[in-house]
C-alpha positions, 0 to 999 in steps of 0.5 A: 030633125035627122043629122042628114036633114040638119046637115042639108038645111045648113046649106041654105042659110044665108042665101037669097032666094029671090022670092023662091022656095030657099032650098031652088035658089040654094041648088043654083048657088052650090051648082054654081059654086061647083059644090055639085053634091051639095046642090044635088042634096038641097034640091033633092031635099025639095023634090022629096017634100014635094012628092015624086008625083008632083008638077014639078017633079020631073023638073026637080028630078032633071036638075037632080040629075044634072048636078050629079053628072058634075059630080061623076065628072069632078071625082074623075077629075079629082081622082082619074087614075082611082079605080073607082072614080076613072069609071066616072065619066059613062055614068055622068053620061047616062044622067045628062041623058036622064036629065035631058029626058025630064027637063023635055016635058017642061016646055022652053021655060019652067021656073025661071029657066031656059030649058033649051040652056040646059038641054044645050049643056048635056047635048055638048057635054055628052058629045064630048064624053062619047067621042072621046070614049069617055077617057076625056073629061069635059070638066075642070075647076073654075071652068064649069057652067053657070045657071042663072036664077032670075027672080021670081015674078010677082 
């Protein structure tokens, strides 16, 4: 196992999968802890394993992009004056748009997630970002959104 794969596999140790792939459950665990980079990595490993042509590939990609947008907003919040991090809000906006686009093809609910909740979240954040001309960051610690992971039906 490569170093990165080993590091990523540690991210789902002890996660209650609730009847789902542990990497999918770990995404929600880390996202809700505001560990967006880790959420991105664990779900990316599932997305890559299943293949980009798999039935749920764009769904996973949309969730990965959602986490990626929050990585950008968090970095901006933590280092607003940094020459690179101060410019992260426009890429966050673009990732939110890509997430919306990728999730749109999955109807109202997919893999136990009500997609309208994520779509509304993305729209609200994009509105704040664009109205603030990519200078106002809507994210702050302990105020990030939470995504619920329901138990997989039998």
